[in-house]
N, C-alpha and C positions, 0 to 999 in steps of 0.2 A: 579194579576187580578185573578177573581173566571174562571172556565172552562164554558165557554158559547158554545165553539166549540171544541169538541174533534177530536182525528184522527178518529175515525169511522165514525162522521158525515161527515168529510171530505172527507172521500172514499166513501160516499154514495151520495154525491152532484156528484161526478165524474162518479159513476155509472148510476144515474138518467140522467145525460148528455148524457152519452154514449147510454144509451139503451131506454131510455122515453123520449126524449126531449119535446115531448108534455106536460110533467108534468110542465113545467114553466106556458104555457099559461092556464093549468088548476090551478095552485096555484094564479096566478093572478087574474082569474075570481070568487075564493071563499075568496079572501084578503076582509078583513072586512076594510071598509074605513070610513073617518072622514073628517068633512069640514077643509078646508086651516088652518082657525083661529079657534082656541078654544074659551072656556068663556072668557079668560083672554083679548084675542084681540092682543097678542103677538106671537111670533115665535120662535122657537131654533130649526135651523136645523144643523144635523153634515153632513160636506162635506168630500166626497172620491172619488171625479172625477178627482183625479192628476194623477194616474198612468196612465190613457188612453192617456194623452199628454207626457209619457215618464218624468214626473217630480216625481220621486220617492225620492227625498232627503227631509231629515229634519233634520235640524242645519248642523251639519258637517257629517252625514252618508248619503252617496250617494244612498243607496237602502234601504232605513229605510221601505219603503213601500212595498218592492218589496215581501216579503212573505205574501200570499194571506189568509193563514190559520190566520196567525197573525193579520192582518188586520181587518179579518172579527171577531176575538175575540174581538177585541178592538172596531168596529163597534156595537157587540151586546151589549156589555156591557155599552157603551154610550146610546145606546137606550134603555135600561131598566132602565135608571135614571127617577126618576120624572121630569115633564114638558118638556121633550124632543120630540119636536113634529115629529121629522122625520129625512131622510137622503137624500142627495143630490149625484149620482152616475152614472155611464154609465151604459151600460145592463148588462154586464157580474157581476158586483157587485151587483145590484138591483136584478138580477135574483138568484145569491146566496143566500140573503138574504129572497127574496122570499120562496126559497125551505126551508130554516132553520125556516121561521114562524117568523121572525123578524120584519115583515112590516106591521102585523096585527095591524089597528089601529093607523097608523101612516102616515105622509105625505111621498109619495114617489115622490122625485124630478129627473126628467131625465135630464142629461148634453146633450147637443146638439151639440155644436161645439168643435170638438177635433182635427181637422185637422192641426191646427198651433204647430206643435210639437215643444217642450221646444228646444230651442237651433238652430233649424232647419233655413236656409236661408229663407224659406217660411213662419216663425213662425207668421208674421201678415196676412197672405192670409189664414184667418182661417176658412177653409171649414167646411161644415155641415157633419161631419162623424158619428155623434152620434144619438141620437133620433130623429125623426122627430114627427112633431105634430100628425098625424096618429097614429105612435106607440105608443104616450102616450096615447090616446084616446082609441086604440083599448085594453089597458092591463089596463085601470082605473085608470092610475095613474094620481097625482093630478096638477102636474106643470112641467115646463120645465126652463130650466136655459142657457143662451148664454155669452160666453164672448166677449168683443167688445172693442178691443184694437186699437186706431187710432194714428198713425203716419205720418204726414204731409209729411215726404220724401220718403214714402214707398208706391208705387201703389197697395201693397197686402190690404192695408186697405180700399180702395174702393171697392173691390170685398166683404171683410167681411160686410162693412156697408151695401152693396146692400142686400147680402143673409140674413141678420140679419133683416133688415126691411120685407122681403117676409116671414121668420120663425114667425115674433112675429104676421103678417098677419094671417098665418096658424092658430097659436096657439090661436088667437080671433075666427076664424071662428069654433073652437071646443070648444070655452067658457073656454079656459084652461089659468090659469095663465101664464105667462112667467118672470123670474127675468132676467134683463140685466145687465151686470156686466160690467161698461167703464171704461176705463183709456185714457187718453193721454200718449203716450211714446216715446221714442228715441232711437235708437242705438247709444251707446259711440263713439265718432270720431276716437277712436283707436282701435274699434272692439267690438266683444262681442255682448252678447244677448240684446234685448230691455229692456230698465229700465222704469217702471212706474213714472210718475211725480205725487207726491202727494202734490205739492202745493196747496195753497187753489185757486189760478187761473185755475189750469189745472183740478182739482176735479170738479169744477165749470162747466167749459167749456165741460167737458164729459159728466156731468148729462144732460147738455141742448141739445146735441145732440142726448144722448141716449132718452130723453122724447120725442122727436120729429120724431122719426122712425115710419115708417108703416101709415097705413091707418087708424088705431085708436091705442089710447094708453087705452083702457077701461080694459084691462086683463094685463096691463105692470105695473110689479113692477121693482124696481132698486135694485141693489146689490153692495154697495159703500163701497171703504175704508175708514177709519178715516185719515184726513188729516195730515201733518209730523207737523203741531203744531194743536195739538186737539180744543185749543180754536176757531179755524177759522171753526169749524164743524156748529154751528149756522147759520152763515151767509151762507156757503155753501150750506146747505141744504133748504135755502130759495128759491133755482133755480128752483125747481119744486114741485108740489102737488102731485106727483105720491106716493105712498106709497115705503118705502125702507127698506131694512134689511142692516146691517153693515157685511162685510166681514172679516175673521178673518186673514189667512195667516200664513207663517211660520214666526216667531219670535225668533227662536232659542230658547236659555235656558231661556230668561228673561219673563216668564208668566206673572209676575206680572205687568210688564210695559203693557202688552197686555190687561190685565184685567183693568186698569188705562185709558187707551185710549177709552175703550168701555165705560167704565161706565158712562161719560157725554154724550157721544153721543146718547146714548140708550134712554135717556130723552127727545130727541127733538121731535117736533109734528109729524113729518113725518116720524120717524124709528120706526119700528113696531116689531123688532126683530134682531137675529143674526144668520150668518152663519158662522159657523168656523169648521175647520177641523184639519190640523198638529198640532195647538196649544193644543187642547184638546185631540186628539188620540194619541199623542206622548209626553207628557210633560217631564220635564226635571226629575222630579222625579218617573216619572213611573207612577203615581196615576191617571188613566185615570177617574175614579168615582169622585175622588175630583176635577179633572180639570173642567169636565163637571158641575158639583153641583156648582162650583165658578160663572162659566159663566152663569148659568140659574140663579144664586142669583142675578145677575146685572139687570136681565129684570125687 
């Protein structure tokens, strides 16, 4: 990879944070903004909100995303590629990118609920510990994203449903788009973390639930997975008229399989783009630019 973030720049980030924390708000105020959708009407967003949930693994490497300098390097490279519109991240990462000047003319999407830590007993009681609507509005950011996992056997899901609805209301009050990422999931009988159900019926149901949340859906987008059988996506996406983007996820070493799953779904009428993170930032061959360019080509 090209050197987008060197050691001196990382040291400067720490110095600024320690001595001039007001520089973050100042950088946000002078950031050049753009519409959410460009002239193509399509959206390509790089996702990097995994670390705040304690989800640092990529493939077989459990701490792949733990090196912040390396992650910032990969993000800056991805954001430099043609037709990449922006980034989805938590405050710590977006603020680093702000100070590096990497968010000028890009969509800045803040991740809102990160309380459901990966592997925790309370994982589905997903509190809003990240951005609030007023934070995104104050900083001049462009959108927010929330994760909505529903397990019918976990009462924490009701808390998440209620707080998600109120967060959507708050975003709409600020006229800010919010991307809702819904799943039906369940914990395995023999224990372990909840697993998302990507059957056509489950994804259809999760879309129906997410579409009806809050007092208005005017500013709501959906962030949806591709079903286990990609051929089911046309029928699944008939569930709602809300605009949608596909989510990427960690598909291990088989990036070609990811591209094939995305290709057909990206042509559906309500699908307006792609939000992908680990698959593009940590490709098996190490070629971040190539992975991003391939994904952009699918749009």
